C-alpha atoms as an extended CHARMM CRD file, in Angstrom:
* protein
*
       260  EXT
         1         1  MET       CA            188.0880000000     -103.7820000000       73.0230000000  PROA      1               0.0000000000
         2         2  THR       CA            187.0510000000     -103.2550000000       69.4010000000  PROA      2               0.0000000000
         3         3  GLN       CA            188.0880000000     -106.0400000000       67.0520000000  PROA      3               0.0000000000
         4         4  PRO       CA            190.2980000000     -105.0480000000       64.1250000000  PROA      4               0.0000000000
         5         5  ARG       CA            189.0180000000     -105.1190000000       60.5800000000  PROA      5               0.0000000000
         6         6  PHE       CA            190.5430000000     -108.0210000000       58.6580000000  PROA      6               0.0000000000
         7         7  LEU       CA            191.9460000000     -107.5540000000       55.1610000000  PROA      7               0.0000000000
         8         8  TYR       CA            192.2480000000     -110.6990000000       53.0740000000  PROA      8               0.0000000000
         9         9  LEU       CA            194.8470000000     -109.8320000000       50.4590000000  PROA      9               0.0000000000
        10        10  HSD       CA            193.8480000000     -112.1370000000       47.6100000000  PROA      10              0.0000000000
        11        11  GLN       CA            196.8950000000     -112.9170000000       45.5030000000  PROA      11              0.0000000000
        12        12  VAL       CA            195.9920000000     -114.0000000000       41.9660000000  PROA      12              0.0000000000
        13        13  LYS       CA            195.7200000000     -117.8130000000       41.5220000000  PROA      13              0.0000000000
        14        14  THR       CA            196.3330000000     -118.8190000000       45.1380000000  PROA      14              0.0000000000
        15        15  ALA       CA            192.9210000000     -120.4290000000       45.8700000000  PROA      15              0.0000000000
        16        16  GLY       CA            191.6100000000     -117.0050000000       46.7870000000  PROA      16              0.0000000000
        17        17  LYS       CA            188.1310000000     -117.4900000000       45.3280000000  PROA      17              0.0000000000
        18        18  THR       CA            187.6810000000     -120.5060000000       47.6020000000  PROA      18              0.0000000000
        19        19  VAL       CA            188.6220000000     -118.4130000000       50.6320000000  PROA      19              0.0000000000
        20        20  GLU       CA            186.4540000000     -115.4780000000       49.5390000000  PROA      20              0.0000000000
        21        21  LYS       CA            183.3420000000     -117.6400000000       49.1190000000  PROA      21              0.0000000000
        22        22  PHE       CA            183.8590000000     -118.9730000000       52.6400000000  PROA      22              0.0000000000
        23        23  LEU       CA            184.3800000000     -115.4810000000       54.0760000000  PROA      23              0.0000000000
        24        24  LEU       CA            181.2590000000     -114.1620000000       52.3240000000  PROA      24              0.0000000000
        25        25  ARG       CA            179.2410000000     -117.0010000000       53.8370000000  PROA      25              0.0000000000
        26        26  LYS       CA            180.5690000000     -116.2150000000       57.3010000000  PROA      26              0.0000000000
        27        27  PHE       CA            180.5370000000     -112.4170000000       57.3300000000  PROA      27              0.0000000000
        28        28  GLN       CA            177.5580000000     -111.8620000000       55.0100000000  PROA      28              0.0000000000
        29        29  ASP       CA            176.6380000000     -108.1580000000       54.9610000000  PROA      29              0.0000000000
        30        30  GLN       CA            179.8310000000     -107.3290000000       56.8790000000  PROA      30              0.0000000000
        31        31  PHE       CA            181.8960000000     -108.7130000000       53.9960000000  PROA      31              0.0000000000
        32        32  CYS       CA            183.1780000000     -106.3410000000       51.3260000000  PROA      32              0.0000000000
        33        33  LYS       CA            185.0410000000     -107.1390000000       48.1160000000  PROA      33              0.0000000000
        34        34  THR       CA            187.3100000000     -104.4520000000       46.6570000000  PROA      34              0.0000000000
        35        35  THR       CA            187.0960000000     -106.0970000000       43.2360000000  PROA      35              0.0000000000
        36        36  ILE       CA            183.4420000000     -105.0100000000       43.1260000000  PROA      36              0.0000000000
        37        37  ILE       CA            183.6970000000     -101.6340000000       44.8880000000  PROA      37              0.0000000000
        38        38  PHE       CA            186.7820000000     -100.6010000000       42.9070000000  PROA      38              0.0000000000
        39        39  ASN       CA            185.9790000000     -102.5210000000       39.7420000000  PROA      39              0.0000000000
        40        40  GLU       CA            187.5810000000     -100.1700000000       37.2100000000  PROA      40              0.0000000000
        41        41  GLU       CA            190.6730000000      -99.6270000000       39.3480000000  PROA      41              0.0000000000
        42        42  THR       CA            191.1000000000     -103.3770000000       39.8200000000  PROA      42              0.0000000000
        43        43  ILE       CA            190.9860000000     -104.0000000000       36.0820000000  PROA      43              0.0000000000
        44        44  ASN       CA            193.3690000000     -101.1620000000       35.1980000000  PROA      44              0.0000000000
        45        45  ASN       CA            195.8890000000     -101.2670000000       38.0640000000  PROA      45              0.0000000000
        46        46  ILE       CA            195.1780000000     -102.4680000000       41.5920000000  PROA      46              0.0000000000
        47        47  PHE       CA            197.6680000000      -99.9540000000       42.9850000000  PROA      47              0.0000000000
        48        48  SER       CA            195.3960000000      -97.1190000000       41.8430000000  PROA      48              0.0000000000
        49        49  ILE       CA            192.9520000000      -98.1110000000       44.5950000000  PROA      49              0.0000000000
        50        50  LEU       CA            195.3840000000      -96.5640000000       47.0780000000  PROA      50              0.0000000000
        51        51  ASN       CA            194.9850000000      -93.1770000000       45.3830000000  PROA      51              0.0000000000
        52        52  SER       CA            191.1930000000      -93.1490000000       45.4460000000  PROA      52              0.0000000000
        53        53  LYS       CA            189.4900000000      -90.0170000000       46.7610000000  PROA      53              0.0000000000
        54        54  ASP       CA            186.0070000000      -91.5000000000       46.4050000000  PROA      54              0.0000000000
        55        55  GLN       CA            184.8380000000      -91.2420000000       50.0050000000  PROA      55              0.0000000000
        56        56  ALA       CA            181.6240000000      -93.1430000000       49.3270000000  PROA      56              0.0000000000
        57        57  LYS       CA            183.6190000000      -96.1960000000       48.2280000000  PROA      57              0.0000000000
        58        58  ILE       CA            186.0510000000      -95.8220000000       51.1230000000  PROA      58              0.0000000000
        59        59  ASP       CA            183.1460000000      -95.6300000000       53.5690000000  PROA      59              0.0000000000
        60        60  ILE       CA            181.8640000000      -98.9740000000       52.3040000000  PROA      60              0.0000000000
        61        61  LEU       CA            185.2180000000     -100.4920000000       53.2390000000  PROA      61              0.0000000000
        62        62  ASN       CA            185.1780000000      -98.7250000000       56.5970000000  PROA      62              0.0000000000
        63        63  ASN       CA            181.8230000000     -100.3000000000       57.4310000000  PROA      63              0.0000000000
        64        64  ALA       CA            183.0280000000     -103.8450000000       56.7140000000  PROA      64              0.0000000000
        65        65  ARG       CA            184.5340000000     -106.2580000000       59.2120000000  PROA      65              0.0000000000
        66        66  LEU       CA            186.2110000000     -108.2680000000       56.4670000000  PROA      66              0.0000000000
        67        67  VAL       CA            187.5790000000     -106.7860000000       53.2500000000  PROA      67              0.0000000000
        68        68  ALA       CA            188.7760000000     -109.1520000000       50.5270000000  PROA      68              0.0000000000
        69        69  GLY       CA            189.9140000000     -108.8380000000       46.9470000000  PROA      69              0.0000000000
        70        70  HSD       CA            192.7850000000     -108.0270000000       44.6300000000  PROA      70              0.0000000000
        71        71  PHE       CA            194.3850000000     -105.0520000000       46.3550000000  PROA      71              0.0000000000
        72        72  THR       CA            197.8380000000     -104.2330000000       47.6480000000  PROA      72              0.0000000000
        73        73  TYR       CA            199.5070000000     -103.6010000000       50.9520000000  PROA      73              0.0000000000
        74        74  GLY       CA            198.7280000000     -100.0250000000       51.9870000000  PROA      74              0.0000000000
        75        75  LEU       CA            194.9400000000     -100.2950000000       51.8990000000  PROA      75              0.0000000000
        76        76  HSD       CA            194.8800000000     -100.0610000000       55.6980000000  PROA      76              0.0000000000
        77        77  LYS       CA            196.2440000000      -96.5220000000       55.5040000000  PROA      77              0.0000000000
        78        78  MET       CA            193.0520000000      -95.3910000000       53.7490000000  PROA      78              0.0000000000
        79        79  LEU       CA            190.7640000000      -96.7900000000       56.4290000000  PROA      79              0.0000000000
        80        80  GLU       CA            189.6190000000      -95.8130000000       59.8900000000  PROA      80              0.0000000000
        81        81  GLY       CA            190.5960000000      -97.8650000000       62.9280000000  PROA      81              0.0000000000
        82        82  GLU       CA            192.8790000000     -100.8780000000       63.0470000000  PROA      82              0.0000000000
        83        83  SER       CA            193.1710000000     -103.2940000000       60.1310000000  PROA      83              0.0000000000
        84        84  ARG       CA            195.0880000000     -106.5720000000       60.0430000000  PROA      84              0.0000000000
        85        85  TYR       CA            196.0990000000     -108.5180000000       56.9280000000  PROA      85              0.0000000000
        86        86  PHE       CA            196.2490000000     -112.1860000000       56.0820000000  PROA      86              0.0000000000
        87        87  THR       CA            197.0910000000     -113.8550000000       52.7700000000  PROA      87              0.0000000000
        88        88  LEU       CA            198.1370000000     -117.0180000000       50.9560000000  PROA      88              0.0000000000
        89        89  LEU       CA            201.2610000000     -117.4810000000       48.8470000000  PROA      89              0.0000000000
        90        90  ARG       CA            201.8560000000     -120.0260000000       46.0990000000  PROA      90              0.0000000000
        91        91  ASP       CA            204.8880000000     -121.6050000000       44.4730000000  PROA      91              0.0000000000
        92        92  PRO       CA            205.7150000000     -119.3210000000       41.4920000000  PROA      92              0.0000000000
        93        93  VAL       CA            205.8990000000     -122.1950000000       39.0050000000  PROA      93              0.0000000000
        94        94  SER       CA            202.4930000000     -123.5900000000       39.9540000000  PROA      94              0.0000000000
        95        95  ARG       CA            201.0310000000     -120.0940000000       40.0550000000  PROA      95              0.0000000000
        96        96  ALA       CA            202.2620000000     -119.1680000000       36.5610000000  PROA      96              0.0000000000
        97        97  ARG       CA            201.0080000000     -122.4700000000       35.1500000000  PROA      97              0.0000000000
        98        98  SER       CA            197.6240000000     -122.0300000000       36.8490000000  PROA      98              0.0000000000
        99        99  TYR       CA            197.2350000000     -118.4630000000       35.5820000000  PROA      99              0.0000000000
       100       100  TYR       CA            198.0760000000     -119.4770000000       32.0110000000  PROA      100             0.0000000000
       101       101  ALA       CA            195.7390000000     -122.4790000000       32.0790000000  PROA      101             0.0000000000
       102       102  TYR       CA            192.8970000000     -120.4330000000       33.5490000000  PROA      102             0.0000000000
       103       103  SER       CA            193.4400000000     -117.6590000000       30.9910000000  PROA      103             0.0000000000
       104       104  LEU       CA            193.2090000000     -120.1100000000       28.0940000000  PROA      104             0.0000000000
       105       105  LYS       CA            189.6120000000     -120.9390000000       29.0080000000  PROA      105             0.0000000000
       106       106  SER       CA            188.5130000000     -117.4880000000       30.2210000000  PROA      106             0.0000000000
       107       107  GLU       CA            186.7750000000     -116.4200000000       27.0190000000  PROA      107             0.0000000000
       108       108  GLY       CA            185.9140000000     -112.7500000000       26.7710000000  PROA      108             0.0000000000
       109       109  THR       CA            188.8790000000     -111.5550000000       28.8300000000  PROA      109             0.0000000000
       110       110  LYS       CA            191.7420000000     -109.4670000000       27.4820000000  PROA      110             0.0000000000
       111       111  ILE       CA            194.3520000000     -112.0390000000       28.4360000000  PROA      111             0.0000000000
       112       112  HSD       CA            192.4300000000     -114.8340000000       26.7020000000  PROA      112             0.0000000000
       113       113  ARG       CA            192.1680000000     -112.8070000000       23.5080000000  PROA      113             0.0000000000
       114       114  TYR       CA            195.8810000000     -111.9440000000       23.5940000000  PROA      114             0.0000000000
       115       115  LEU       CA            197.0040000000     -115.5330000000       24.1590000000  PROA      115             0.0000000000
       116       116  HSD       CA            194.5990000000     -116.8730000000       21.5380000000  PROA      116             0.0000000000
       117       117  ASP       CA            195.0910000000     -114.2280000000       18.8600000000  PROA      117             0.0000000000
       118       118  ASN       CA            198.8860000000     -114.3840000000       19.1110000000  PROA      118             0.0000000000
       119       119  ASN       CA            199.1010000000     -118.1490000000       19.6820000000  PROA      119             0.0000000000
       120       120  ILE       CA            201.2020000000     -117.5720000000       22.8180000000  PROA      120             0.0000000000
       121       121  SER       CA            202.7540000000     -120.7390000000       24.2230000000  PROA      121             0.0000000000
       122       122  PHE       CA            203.4320000000     -121.1820000000       27.9290000000  PROA      122             0.0000000000
       123       123  GLU       CA            207.1420000000     -120.6770000000       27.2490000000  PROA      123             0.0000000000
       124       124  GLN       CA            206.4100000000     -117.3630000000       25.5130000000  PROA      124             0.0000000000
       125       125  PHE       CA            203.9530000000     -116.3370000000       28.2350000000  PROA      125             0.0000000000
       126       126  ILE       CA            206.4490000000     -116.6490000000       31.0940000000  PROA      126             0.0000000000
       127       127  GLU       CA            208.9860000000     -114.5070000000       29.2020000000  PROA      127             0.0000000000
       128       128  MET       CA            206.6140000000     -111.6180000000       28.4380000000  PROA      128             0.0000000000
       129       129  LYS       CA            208.1550000000     -108.1760000000       28.8340000000  PROA      129             0.0000000000
       130       130  GLN       CA            206.5990000000     -104.7790000000       29.5320000000  PROA      130             0.0000000000
       131       131  SER       CA            206.0030000000     -104.1220000000       25.8160000000  PROA      131             0.0000000000
       132       132  ASP       CA            204.0880000000     -107.4150000000       25.5840000000  PROA      132             0.0000000000
       133       133  ILE       CA            202.0350000000     -106.5480000000       28.6610000000  PROA      133             0.0000000000
       134       134  GLU       CA            201.1430000000     -103.1850000000       27.1200000000  PROA      134             0.0000000000
       135       135  LYS       CA            200.0070000000     -104.9310000000       23.9220000000  PROA      135             0.0000000000
       136       136  ALA       CA            197.8940000000     -107.3490000000       25.9620000000  PROA      136             0.0000000000
       137       137  ASP       CA            196.5850000000     -104.4320000000       28.0780000000  PROA      137             0.0000000000
       138       138  VAL       CA            196.5500000000     -106.6510000000       31.1690000000  PROA      138             0.0000000000
       139       139  HSD       CA            198.2990000000     -104.7510000000       33.9410000000  PROA      139             0.0000000000
       140       140  GLU       CA            198.0630000000     -107.5820000000       36.4770000000  PROA      140             0.0000000000
       141       141  LEU       CA            200.6440000000     -109.5520000000       34.4980000000  PROA      141             0.0000000000
       142       142  ASN       CA            203.1870000000     -107.3210000000       36.2420000000  PROA      142             0.0000000000
       143       143  TYR       CA            202.1790000000     -109.1230000000       39.4390000000  PROA      143             0.0000000000
       144       144  VAL       CA            202.0660000000     -112.6320000000       37.9750000000  PROA      144             0.0000000000
       145       145  LEU       CA            205.2670000000     -113.0170000000       35.9830000000  PROA      145             0.0000000000
       146       146  GLU       CA            207.9850000000     -111.3490000000       38.0390000000  PROA      146             0.0000000000
       147       147  ASP       CA            207.9820000000     -111.4390000000       41.8730000000  PROA      147             0.0000000000
       148       148  GLY       CA            204.3490000000     -110.3640000000       41.7400000000  PROA      148             0.0000000000
       149       149  GLN       CA            203.3330000000     -111.6550000000       45.1560000000  PROA      149             0.0000000000
       150       150  ALA       CA            206.1720000000     -109.7450000000       46.7910000000  PROA      150             0.0000000000
       151       151  LYS       CA            205.3810000000     -106.5610000000       44.8550000000  PROA      151             0.0000000000
       152       152  VAL       CA            201.7510000000     -106.6480000000       45.9910000000  PROA      152             0.0000000000
       153       153  MET       CA            202.8030000000     -107.1810000000       49.6150000000  PROA      153             0.0000000000
       154       154  SER       CA            205.4430000000     -104.4540000000       49.3990000000  PROA      154             0.0000000000
       155       155  GLY       CA            202.9560000000     -101.7500000000       48.4560000000  PROA      155             0.0000000000
       156       156  GLU       CA            205.3220000000     -100.6490000000       45.6830000000  PROA      156             0.0000000000
       157       157  ASP       CA            204.0310000000     -100.5390000000       42.0950000000  PROA      157             0.0000000000
       158       158  ILE       CA            207.0950000000     -102.0700000000       40.4430000000  PROA      158             0.0000000000
       159       159  ARG       CA            206.4640000000     -102.9480000000       36.7980000000  PROA      159             0.0000000000
       160       160  ILE       CA            208.2130000000     -105.6770000000       34.8520000000  PROA      160             0.0000000000
       161       161  GLY       CA            211.4780000000     -104.3310000000       33.5000000000  PROA      161             0.0000000000
       162       162  GLU       CA            211.9140000000     -101.8000000000       36.3030000000  PROA      162             0.0000000000
       163       163  ASP       CA            215.0460000000     -102.3870000000       38.3500000000  PROA      163             0.0000000000
       164       164  TYR       CA            214.7630000000     -103.4200000000       41.9780000000  PROA      164             0.0000000000
       165       165  LEU       CA            217.1360000000     -105.0280000000       44.4200000000  PROA      165             0.0000000000
       166       166  THR       CA            216.0310000000     -108.5100000000       45.4190000000  PROA      166             0.0000000000
       167       167  ASP       CA            217.2520000000     -108.1400000000       48.9990000000  PROA      167             0.0000000000
       168       168  ASN       CA            215.5920000000     -104.7350000000       49.4100000000  PROA      168             0.0000000000
       169       169  LEU       CA            212.2410000000     -106.0020000000       48.1410000000  PROA      169             0.0000000000
       170       170  LEU       CA            212.4210000000     -109.0550000000       50.3950000000  PROA      170             0.0000000000
       171       171  ASP       CA            213.2810000000     -106.9020000000       53.4270000000  PROA      171             0.0000000000
       172       172  LEU       CA            210.4230000000     -104.4940000000       52.6720000000  PROA      172             0.0000000000
       173       173  VAL       CA            207.8890000000     -107.3190000000       52.4510000000  PROA      173             0.0000000000
       174       174  GLU       CA            209.1660000000     -108.9870000000       55.6060000000  PROA      174             0.0000000000
       175       175  ASN       CA            208.9010000000     -105.6930000000       57.4960000000  PROA      175             0.0000000000
       176       176  ASN       CA            205.3120000000     -105.2240000000       56.2940000000  PROA      176             0.0000000000
       177       177  ILE       CA            204.4430000000     -108.7640000000       57.3530000000  PROA      177             0.0000000000
       178       178  LYS       CA            205.9790000000     -108.2430000000       60.7680000000  PROA      178             0.0000000000
       179       179  LYS       CA            204.0250000000     -105.0110000000       61.3150000000  PROA      179             0.0000000000
       180       180  ASP       CA            200.6350000000     -105.6650000000       59.8030000000  PROA      180             0.0000000000
       181       181  PHE       CA            200.0410000000     -109.3450000000       58.9360000000  PROA      181             0.0000000000
       182       182  ASP       CA            198.5280000000     -111.8150000000       61.3690000000  PROA      182             0.0000000000
       183       183  PHE       CA            198.9040000000     -114.8210000000       59.1170000000  PROA      183             0.0000000000
       184       184  VAL       CA            200.6460000000     -115.8470000000       55.8780000000  PROA      184             0.0000000000
       185       185  GLY       CA            199.7000000000     -119.2960000000       54.6030000000  PROA      185             0.0000000000
       186       186  THR       CA            200.3120000000     -121.2390000000       51.4120000000  PROA      186             0.0000000000
       187       187  THR       CA            198.1040000000     -122.7400000000       48.7450000000  PROA      187             0.0000000000
       188       188  GLU       CA            200.0320000000     -126.0110000000       48.8460000000  PROA      188             0.0000000000
       189       189  MET       CA            199.1260000000     -126.4480000000       52.5190000000  PROA      189             0.0000000000
       190       190  PHE       CA            195.6170000000     -125.0960000000       52.0650000000  PROA      190             0.0000000000
       191       191  ASP       CA            193.8310000000     -127.2770000000       54.6270000000  PROA      191             0.0000000000
       192       192  ASP       CA            196.3010000000     -126.3640000000       57.3620000000  PROA      192             0.0000000000
       193       193  SER       CA            196.2430000000     -122.6970000000       56.3510000000  PROA      193             0.0000000000
       194       194  PHE       CA            192.4410000000     -122.7830000000       56.3370000000  PROA      194             0.0000000000
       195       195  ILE       CA            192.4240000000     -124.0370000000       59.9450000000  PROA      195             0.0000000000
       196       196  GLU       CA            194.6870000000     -121.1550000000       60.9890000000  PROA      196             0.0000000000
       197       197  ILE       CA            192.5190000000     -118.6080000000       59.1490000000  PROA      197             0.0000000000
       198       198  ASN       CA            189.4840000000     -119.9260000000       61.0070000000  PROA      198             0.0000000000
       199       199  LYS       CA            191.2930000000     -119.6280000000       64.3210000000  PROA      199             0.0000000000
       200       200  LEU       CA            192.4520000000     -116.1110000000       63.4550000000  PROA      200             0.0000000000
       201       201  LEU       CA            188.8950000000     -115.0100000000       62.6960000000  PROA      201             0.0000000000
       202       202  GLY       CA            187.4630000000     -116.7090000000       65.7820000000  PROA      202             0.0000000000
       203       203  PHE       CA            185.6280000000     -119.4940000000       63.9530000000  PROA      203             0.0000000000
       204       204  ASN       CA            185.3850000000     -123.2080000000       64.6340000000  PROA      204             0.0000000000
       205       205  ALA       CA            188.2680000000     -125.0160000000       62.9500000000  PROA      205             0.0000000000
       206       206  PHE       CA            185.8750000000     -127.6080000000       61.5090000000  PROA      206             0.0000000000
       207       207  ASN       CA            184.3310000000     -125.2210000000       58.9690000000  PROA      207             0.0000000000
       208       208  THR       CA            184.1740000000     -126.4910000000       55.4020000000  PROA      208             0.0000000000
       209       209  TYR       CA            184.9660000000     -124.8700000000       52.0750000000  PROA      209             0.0000000000
       210       210  ILE       CA            184.0310000000     -125.4790000000       48.4450000000  PROA      210             0.0000000000
       211       211  THR       CA            186.8630000000     -125.3980000000       45.9270000000  PROA      211             0.0000000000
       212       212  GLN       CA            186.4280000000     -122.6730000000       43.2800000000  PROA      212             0.0000000000
       213       213  ASN       CA            188.0370000000     -121.8620000000       39.8930000000  PROA      213             0.0000000000
       214       214  ARG       CA            189.9580000000     -125.1050000000       39.4130000000  PROA      214             0.0000000000
       215       215  SER       CA            191.1940000000     -125.2460000000       35.8160000000  PROA      215             0.0000000000
       216       216  THR       CA            190.7380000000     -128.3690000000       33.6970000000  PROA      216             0.0000000000
       217       217  VAL       CA            193.3760000000     -127.2740000000       31.1570000000  PROA      217             0.0000000000
       218       218  LYS       CA            196.6250000000     -129.2300000000       31.4050000000  PROA      218             0.0000000000
       219       219  VAL       CA            199.8760000000     -127.2930000000       30.9620000000  PROA      219             0.0000000000
       220       220  ASP       CA            203.2330000000     -129.0650000000       31.0070000000  PROA      220             0.0000000000
       221       221  VAL       CA            206.1980000000     -127.2070000000       32.4930000000  PROA      221             0.0000000000
       222       222  SER       CA            209.5750000000     -128.0190000000       30.9890000000  PROA      222             0.0000000000
       223       223  ASP       CA            212.8200000000     -127.7740000000       32.9430000000  PROA      223             0.0000000000
       224       224  ALA       CA            213.7260000000     -124.7430000000       30.8400000000  PROA      224             0.0000000000
       225       225  ALA       CA            210.4330000000     -123.0170000000       31.6430000000  PROA      225             0.0000000000
       226       226  ARG       CA            210.8070000000     -123.7940000000       35.3320000000  PROA      226             0.0000000000
       227       227  LYS       CA            214.2610000000     -122.2160000000       35.2670000000  PROA      227             0.0000000000
       228       228  VAL       CA            212.9120000000     -119.0190000000       33.6760000000  PROA      228             0.0000000000
       229       229  ILE       CA            210.1030000000     -118.7090000000       36.2200000000  PROA      229             0.0000000000
       230       230  LEU       CA            212.3800000000     -119.2410000000       39.2050000000  PROA      230             0.0000000000
       231       231  GLU       CA            214.9070000000     -116.7510000000       37.8430000000  PROA      231             0.0000000000
       232       232  ARG       CA            212.1850000000     -114.1010000000       37.5450000000  PROA      232             0.0000000000
       233       233  ASN       CA            210.6890000000     -114.8940000000       40.9550000000  PROA      233             0.0000000000
       234       234  LYS       CA            213.5530000000     -115.0990000000       43.4160000000  PROA      234             0.0000000000
       235       235  VAL       CA            211.7890000000     -113.0730000000       46.1040000000  PROA      235             0.0000000000
       236       236  ASP       CA            208.4780000000     -114.9020000000       45.6700000000  PROA      236             0.0000000000
       237       237  SER       CA            210.3290000000     -118.2150000000       45.9170000000  PROA      237             0.0000000000
       238       238  ALA       CA            212.1030000000     -117.1750000000       49.1000000000  PROA      238             0.0000000000
       239       239  LEU       CA            208.8710000000     -115.9660000000       50.7130000000  PROA      239             0.0000000000
       240       240  HSD       CA            206.9680000000     -119.0770000000       49.6760000000  PROA      240             0.0000000000
       241       241  SER       CA            209.6560000000     -121.3800000000       51.0300000000  PROA      241             0.0000000000
       242       242  LYS       CA            209.7850000000     -119.5590000000       54.3590000000  PROA      242             0.0000000000
       243       243  TYR       CA            206.0370000000     -119.5980000000       54.9490000000  PROA      243             0.0000000000
       244       244  MET       CA            205.6790000000     -123.1840000000       53.7360000000  PROA      244             0.0000000000
       245       245  ASN       CA            208.0590000000     -124.0940000000       56.5390000000  PROA      245             0.0000000000
       246       246  GLN       CA            206.1900000000     -121.9600000000       59.0510000000  PROA      246             0.0000000000
       247       247  VAL       CA            202.8060000000     -123.4690000000       58.1760000000  PROA      247             0.0000000000
       248       248  SER       CA            204.3600000000     -126.9280000000       58.3450000000  PROA      248             0.0000000000
       249       249  GLN       CA            205.6610000000     -126.2170000000       61.8510000000  PROA      249             0.0000000000
       250       250  VAL       CA            202.2620000000     -124.9330000000       62.9560000000  PROA      250             0.0000000000
       251       251  ALA       CA            200.5860000000     -127.9920000000       61.4130000000  PROA      251             0.0000000000
       252       252  ASN       CA            202.7390000000     -130.2250000000       63.5850000000  PROA      252             0.0000000000
       253       253  SER       CA            201.8650000000     -128.3790000000       66.7850000000  PROA      253             0.0000000000
       254       254  PHE       CA            199.6700000000     -130.0650000000       69.3690000000  PROA      254             0.0000000000
       255       255  GLU       CA            196.9950000000     -127.3370000000       69.2480000000  PROA      255             0.0000000000
       256       256  HSD       CA            196.7130000000     -127.5320000000       65.4510000000  PROA      256             0.0000000000
       257       257  LYS       CA            196.4430000000     -131.3160000000       65.4670000000  PROA      257             0.0000000000
       258       258  LEU       CA            193.5480000000     -131.0580000000       67.9260000000  PROA      258             0.0000000000
       259       259  ALA       CA            191.7730000000     -128.7260000000       65.5120000000  PROA      259             0.0000000000
       260       260  ARG       CA            192.0230000000     -131.1310000000       62.5610000000  PROA      260             0.0000000000
């Protein structure tokens, strides 16, 4: 029986670079990164990858056993054969803080220039609206500030400011997970999630990883800022809480403890 192709859906600021470096080391020439193949699309709008008609690029993905990168649910529909997803989720407050801190030191990027030139505080950053995102010209902020993890996993390009029903978005994501995801872990329980990813891919659970992209910039989160983030990320918070509990249950299982 032919093994499925695995799709590592790399959510922004969820320890994804650490996972990708490990996967590259393991899969080598059978590893493919959409961020490189679809570089322009990734920068402009990751959802545009789904509309690509560039067969040469699509063939590169088809020839890979492991595809990773910033893409959205729906990539499997472009590809031949069976594909199975896995991903990591992160607490929305920690994720927003991490993204802001990382952006402050990422000189040369659009988001760094926008934050620096406009002296944007963390409190202003988390309240950015669509008009602000257009000024910054950083489309991925749509998937950082407002239920972004859920939007990416829904396969629906919902921009900040566009109406959506929280329950409908949550149901859509849960249905996608049920159909096409083999594992959803969390950044906060990275070691336990890493063991499960290894098991999923058929590797020894004692593999090691090297932490990547850890920011040294300290950002304090006030109670008021936390409230704003949670209000804008109700679906992300619900998903994160659910899969934190699931990973915790798996971590306490006899089989998982043997693997540690």
